[in-house]
ZATI-737606 format. One line per 2 residues: their letters; for each residue x, y, z of C-alpha. Coordinates in pm, 1 decimal, padded with zeros to 6 digits, always signed. Layout:
N
A = X,Y,Z ~ ...;
end
This chain:
297
MP = +00033.7,-00018.6,+00052.6 ~ +00130.0,+00382.7,-00043.0;
QV = +00242.4,+00507.9,+00256.0 ~ +00132.2,+00815.1,+00364.4;
LL = +00356.8,+01041.1,+00601.8 ~ +00137.8,+01236.1,+00831.6;
SG = +00208.2,+01531.6,+00964.1 ~ +00303.4,+01682.2,+01306.2;
SD = +00149.2,+01988.4,+01311.1 ~ -00211.3,+01960.7,+01335.5;
PK = -00321.2,+01836.3,+01652.0 ~ -00593.7,+01663.3,+01512.3;
AT = -00384.0,+01458.5,+01313.7 ~ -00133.3,+01400.4,+01558.5;
GI = -00406.7,+01258.5,+01765.1 ~ -00530.5,+01024.0,+01518.6;
SI = -00245.7,+00944.4,+01395.1 ~ -00107.6,+00810.6,+01773.2;
AL = -00473.3,+00619.7,+01801.2 ~ -00396.0,+00411.2,+01466.0;
IV = -00043.7,+00345.4,+01656.2 ~ -00192.6,+00188.1,+01933.7;
LD = -00500.8,-00024.8,+01688.7 ~ -00202.1,-00133.7,+01486.6;
LL = -00017.8,-00242.3,+01771.8 ~ -00381.5,-00398.6,+01936.3;
VV = -00404.5,-00567.6,+01609.4 ~ +00040.0,-00726.1,+01634.9;
AA = -00124.8,-00839.4,+02001.1 ~ -00465.2,-01012.8,+01823.3;
LL = -00234.4,-01169.4,+01590.3 ~ +00016.7,-01332.1,+01815.1;
GC = -00234.3,-01490.3,+02035.6 ~ -00385.5,-01636.8,+01727.0;
SA = -00035.2,-01775.7,+01667.9 ~ -00031.8,-01878.4,+02071.7;
FL = -00354.8,-01990.5,+02031.6 ~ -00292.9,-02276.0,+01714.4;
VM = +00045.8,-02373.7,+01961.2 ~ -00128.5,-02412.9,+02281.9;
RR = -00343.5,-02641.8,+02078.9 ~ -00074.2,-02780.4,+01908.0;
QK = +00047.6,-02861.5,+02314.4 ~ -00262.7,-03006.5,+02404.8;
GA = -00301.5,-03291.7,+02129.9 ~ -00495.2,-03168.1,+01901.4;
DW = -00473.9,-03405.8,+01572.2 ~ -00458.9,-03128.3,+01287.1;
KI = -00250.4,-03365.3,+00974.3 ~ -00509.3,-03161.9,+00774.5;
LP = -00410.4,-02772.4,+00821.5 ~ -00155.5,-02622.0,+00656.0;
IW = -00045.8,-02541.8,+01040.7 ~ +00271.6,-02334.9,+00863.9;
AI = +00081.6,-02194.3,+00587.6 ~ -00120.4,-02003.5,+00835.1;
MT = +00188.9,-01951.9,+01096.8 ~ +00385.3,-01810.2,+00825.9;
AI = +00095.2,-01609.3,+00665.1 ~ +00042.9,-01412.0,+01056.9;
WA = +00396.9,-01355.1,+01160.1 ~ +00444.1,-01245.4,+00815.2;
WA = +00153.7,-01025.8,+00865.4 ~ +00264.4,-00875.4,+01205.3;
WS = +00533.5,-00764.0,+01111.4 ~ +00431.0,-00616.3,+00829.1;
YI = +00202.1,-00438.4,+01099.8 ~ +00560.1,-00314.5,+01363.8;
WY = +00744.4,-00229.0,+01032.1 ~ +00450.3,+00005.9,+00964.5;
VV = +00424.6,+00117.1,+01381.4 ~ +00832.1,+00154.6,+01337.9;
QS = +00768.6,+00432.0,+01059.2 ~ +00478.3,+00590.8,+01195.3;
IT = +00740.0,+00693.7,+01524.0 ~ +01001.6,+00743.8,+01332.4;
ER = +00785.4,+01007.0,+01200.5 ~ +00653.7,+01118.1,+01464.0;
LN = +01016.7,+01190.0,+01575.9 ~ +01135.2,+01301.9,+01274.9;
AP = +01417.1,+01073.6,+01231.9 ~ +01655.7,+01240.9,+01036.7;
YG = +01718.9,+01049.7,+00635.3 ~ +02034.5,+00971.9,+00546.8;
EI = +02133.6,+00880.7,+00173.3 ~ +01882.0,+00638.0,+00154.3;
GI = +01653.4,+00706.9,+00445.8 ~ +01555.6,+00499.3,+00751.9;
NL = +01243.9,+00540.9,+00712.1 ~ +01234.6,+00430.5,+00342.8;
IY = +01344.9,+00128.7,+00498.0 ~ +01131.8,+00059.6,+00729.6;
AL = +00892.4,+00114.9,+00465.7 ~ +01005.3,-00178.8,+00235.9;
LC = +00980.2,-00374.4,+00485.6 ~ +00645.9,-00296.6,+00576.7;
LL = +00611.8,-00386.7,+00165.9 ~ +00782.0,-00739.3,+00185.3;
FG = +00626.1,-00869.4,+00520.9 ~ +00241.2,-00760.5,+00320.5;
HA = +00266.1,-00930.9,+00016.3 ~ +00471.3,-01206.7,+00199.5;
AI = +00146.6,-01304.4,+00398.3 ~ -00092.9,-01195.7,+00078.0;
CF = +00079.4,-01498.5,-00080.7 ~ +00004.1,-01680.3,+00231.7;
LF = -00334.5,-01634.7,+00256.2 ~ -00372.3,-01739.8,-00086.3;
CT = -00208.6,-02035.0,+00049.3 ~ -00379.5,-02084.0,+00335.1;
FY = -00733.5,-02041.9,+00161.9 ~ -00714.1,-02246.0,-00135.4;
RL = -00592.8,-02581.7,+00156.0 ~ -00895.5,-02495.9,+00330.8;
VH = -01117.7,-02508.5,+00073.1 ~ -00947.7,-02765.5,-00061.3;
IL = -01014.7,-03030.4,+00300.6 ~ -01339.6,-02902.0,+00269.2;
LR = -01389.0,-03032.9,-00124.2 ~ -01244.0,-03364.0,+00009.9;
AS = -01456.9,-03384.2,+00317.6 ~ -01777.3,-03348.5,+00188.4;
NE = -01691.5,-03636.0,-00100.8 ~ -01577.9,-03813.4,+00195.8;
GA = -01191.5,-03775.6,+00064.3 ~ -01200.6,-03777.1,-00262.2;
KL = -00955.0,-03637.5,-00454.6 ~ -01021.3,-03336.7,-00631.0;
PV = -01012.5,-03292.1,-01000.7 ~ -00716.2,-03195.4,-01166.2;
KI = -00867.0,-02856.0,-01323.6 ~ -00869.2,-02648.0,-00953.0;
NV = -00592.4,-02798.7,-00792.9 ~ -00386.5,-02629.8,-01105.9;
VH = -00659.9,-02296.7,-01133.9 ~ -00578.8,-02258.5,-00779.9;
WT = -00193.1,-02281.2,-00771.2 ~ -00100.6,-02119.7,-01102.8;
IL = -00323.4,-01781.9,-00968.4 ~ -00105.6,-01864.3,-00676.1;
AL = +00191.8,-01841.3,-00882.0 ~ +00113.8,-01529.2,-01081.9;
IV = +00041.7,-01371.0,-00760.7 ~ +00396.7,-01470.4,-00581.9;
VL = +00503.0,-01380.7,-00916.5 ~ +00344.3,-01034.6,-00920.1;
SI = +00447.8,-00951.7,-00597.5 ~ +00846.7,-01026.4,-00586.8;
AD = +00813.3,-00796.3,-00965.9 ~ +00573.3,-00462.2,-00703.5;
FA = +00861.5,-00519.4,-00478.4 ~ +01118.7,-00511.0,-00700.7;
LW = +01029.2,-00189.8,-00907.9 ~ +00993.9,+00022.1,-00549.3;
VV = +01288.1,-00087.3,-00440.4 ~ +01486.3,+00038.5,-00810.9;
ED = +01256.7,+00304.6,-00821.6 ~ +01403.8,+00412.4,-00382.0;
FS = +01701.3,+00274.4,-00394.8 ~ +01829.7,+00394.9,-00695.9;
FL = +01901.1,+00689.4,-00954.6 ~ +01633.6,+00549.2,-01217.1;
VL = +01339.4,+00737.1,-01241.7 ~ +01013.7,+00493.4,-01327.6;
DG = +00818.8,+00769.0,-01340.9 ~ +00509.6,+00575.3,-01230.5;
DY = +00552.9,+00266.4,-01498.6 ~ +00576.0,+00034.0,-01277.6;
RP = +00175.4,+00107.6,-01150.7 ~ +00016.9,-00100.9,-01419.1;
VQ = +00198.1,-00400.9,-01204.6 ~ +00067.4,-00263.0,-00888.0;
VT = -00321.2,-00202.4,-00985.0 ~ -00295.8,-00612.6,-01166.3;
RS = -00112.3,-00735.5,-00867.1 ~ -00401.8,-00570.4,-00676.0;
AL = -00764.2,-00668.4,-00888.5 ~ -00552.5,-01031.7,-00913.7;
IW = -00569.2,-01070.5,-00554.5 ~ -00947.3,-00858.8,-00544.1;
LA = -01054.8,-01147.5,-00777.4 ~ -00874.4,-01431.9,-00653.6;
SW = -00986.2,-01394.6,-00281.0 ~ -01404.3,-01342.9,-00427.4;
EI = -01318.4,-01691.8,-00609.0 ~ -01263.6,-01814.5,-00292.4;
TA = -01538.4,-01651.2,-00174.7 ~ -01762.9,-01840.1,-00397.9;
WA = -01601.9,-02139.9,-00295.1 ~ -01663.2,-02101.8,+00033.4;
AF = -02052.1,-01961.7,-00048.4 ~ -02089.3,-02306.6,-00249.2;
LA = -01934.7,-02525.3,+00046.4 ~ -02165.6,-02359.4,+00272.3;
IK = -02517.3,-02409.6,+00099.6 ~ -02359.8,-02837.6,+00072.6;
TK = -02310.9,-02905.0,+00365.7 ~ -02538.4,-02713.7,+00636.6;
RT = -02752.2,-02974.3,+00659.4 ~ -02481.6,-03171.7,+00773.2;
SS = -02322.6,-03056.1,+01140.4 ~ -02039.0,-03208.0,+01118.6;
FK = -01986.9,-02901.3,+00897.6 ~ -02186.2,-02641.2,+00932.7;
GP = -01897.9,-02474.2,+01171.7 ~ -01601.5,-02476.0,+00916.8;
SI = -01767.9,-02365.0,+00628.0 ~ -01950.0,-02078.0,+00773.9;
AL = -01627.8,-01949.1,+00946.4 ~ -01404.3,-02038.2,+00616.6;
LS = -01702.2,-01811.0,+00457.4 ~ -01644.0,-01573.1,+00732.8;
GS = -01342.6,-01513.7,+00670.7 ~ -01309.2,-01495.9,+00281.5;
IA = -01579.8,-01192.4,+00279.4 ~ -01401.0,-00990.8,+00515.4;
YS = -01054.6,-01069.2,+00366.1 ~ -01240.7,-00985.6,-00004.9;
AM = -01362.8,-00652.7,+00153.7 ~ -01035.7,-00604.4,+00239.1;
TF = -00880.7,-00653.7,-00104.1 ~ -01134.1,-00449.3,-00231.4;
MW = -01128.6,-00172.9,-00004.7 ~ -00702.7,-00234.5,-00150.1;
LV = -00789.9,-00207.1,-00511.3 ~ -00997.2,+00166.0,-00484.0;
DY = -00693.2,+00285.4,-00333.2 ~ -00474.7,+00177.8,-00590.8;
LR = -00694.5,+00253.0,-00897.9 ~ -00738.1,+00631.9,-00703.3;
WY = -00337.3,+00620.5,-00649.1 ~ -00299.1,+00506.0,-01003.4;
QT = -00504.8,+00784.6,-01151.0 ~ -00320.1,+01062.9,-00994.8;
VV = -00026.4,+01261.0,-01157.9 ~ +00252.5,+01124.9,-01055.4;
TY = +00457.4,+01303.8,-00769.8 ~ +00638.7,+01101.9,-00554.1;
TF = +00371.6,+01147.4,-00230.8 ~ +00066.8,+00987.0,-00222.6;
TE = -00131.5,+01227.8,-00011.7 ~ -00457.2,+01219.1,+00137.2;
EI = -00733.5,+01375.3,+00442.3 ~ -00644.6,+01245.0,+00785.4;
NS = -01019.1,+01154.5,+00825.4 ~ -00991.3,+00917.9,+00538.4;
LA = -00696.9,+00720.6,+00633.0 ~ -00835.7,+00727.0,+00994.3;
AK = -01167.4,+00507.5,+00818.0 ~ -00976.1,+00271.8,+00583.1;
SF = -00708.1,+00209.9,+00884.6 ~ -00995.3,+00135.5,+01095.1;
LE = -01171.9,-00081.5,+00812.7 ~ -00861.5,-00300.8,+00745.2;
VF = -00836.8,-00362.9,+01170.5 ~ -01192.1,-00472.1,+01126.6;
FC = -01109.4,-00679.8,+00795.5 ~ -00778.0,-00838.3,+00948.5;
LG = -00899.6,-00960.0,+01248.5 ~ -01254.5,-01096.9,+01049.0;
LY = -01036.0,-01324.9,+00794.2 ~ -00821.2,-01452.0,+01069.7;
GG = -01059.8,-01516.1,+01293.7 ~ -01239.8,-01693.5,+01026.7;
IM = -00938.5,-01902.7,+00979.0 ~ -00867.1,-01974.1,+01392.8;
VF = -01223.0,-02115.2,+01430.8 ~ -01216.9,-02321.4,+01118.7;
CA = -00959.7,-02485.5,+01278.3 ~ -01073.2,-02529.5,+01570.0;
LS = -01375.0,-02661.7,+01424.0 ~ -01123.9,-02894.4,+01205.4;
HQ = -01117.2,-03151.4,+01401.1 ~ -01521.6,-03250.7,+01309.6;
LE = -01426.1,-03266.9,+00969.7 ~ -01227.4,-03613.2,+01129.1;
KK = -01531.9,-03779.8,+01296.8 ~ -01782.9,-03858.7,+00991.3;
DD = -01754.7,-04209.1,+00916.8 ~ -01386.7,-04318.1,+00779.8;
AG = -01426.1,-03953.7,+00606.3 ~ -01140.9,-03856.9,+00793.7;
IV = -00878.6,-04135.7,+00730.5 ~ -00935.5,-04090.5,+00355.7;
LQ = -00870.6,-03736.8,+00368.0 ~ -00579.4,-03719.8,+00598.3;
QT = -00436.0,-04045.5,+00308.3 ~ -00546.5,-03813.2,+00067.2;
LA = -00360.1,-03512.3,+00183.2 ~ -00057.1,-03676.9,+00250.6;
QE = -00002.0,-03864.9,-00065.9 ~ -00046.6,-03491.3,-00267.0;
DT = +00168.8,-03341.2,-00039.8 ~ +00423.4,-03560.3,-00077.0;
AR = +00333.0,-03579.6,-00489.1 ~ +00334.2,-03174.1,-00477.2;
P = +00694.1,-03034.1,-00564.6;
end
């Protein structure tokens, strides 16, 4: 996301920016709480063989570090930290961008795996059609490639004498549009599964949790897309400024959506044991996942 420098002379802006910093720290605490929840449940003997725990944990920690670096950047700006040849705040901004991009990639990996788990469980552990796997992992690969390209272009623009004059913005808008479309595709799958399994009590909880988390994520990606489109249409001035009230509203919405999407994932994890208790479907599901994980390069 484009970074916004907050004015230090306006008392209203100062109060709002400090409130946003506190809010970001609360989000970090909530994300760390999600990570602790997963660890404690695992230590208590929760059998989560069907869950992509590594992807969930990586997404949580990457998102948390993204917020941490944004908070550090905001604090140094408030303190009027001196700029070096490159600028320490610029380094913080790029670290925030790097971890944010990584979190999004691992979030898509997480959502795709959860959708696949529910699809298999609702079909008594049967393998997914090859087309679904191919489409989902191709989309994920495109998101990863565009994320790497976006970050690289930011580095080239900010750490070299090469002036791109906004030529990198189509890459950012394309990436944002793909993320938005892909998030709604996940929401469509989640809605389909919620309707399909509404009469099965063991699937109802996980499917509703997945639907709730995917809706929150889709709403967040739509907000990002609108923001990038607005930024794309502006004249290149090497800064992106907006009213402090608008920034505060978007920040509160992003926090709400962030907690919603991770809350949905945590509820899915907490109820995932229900997917393994439907006759022998859980055993078949675990075996299928193990085989596909072994086959995946």
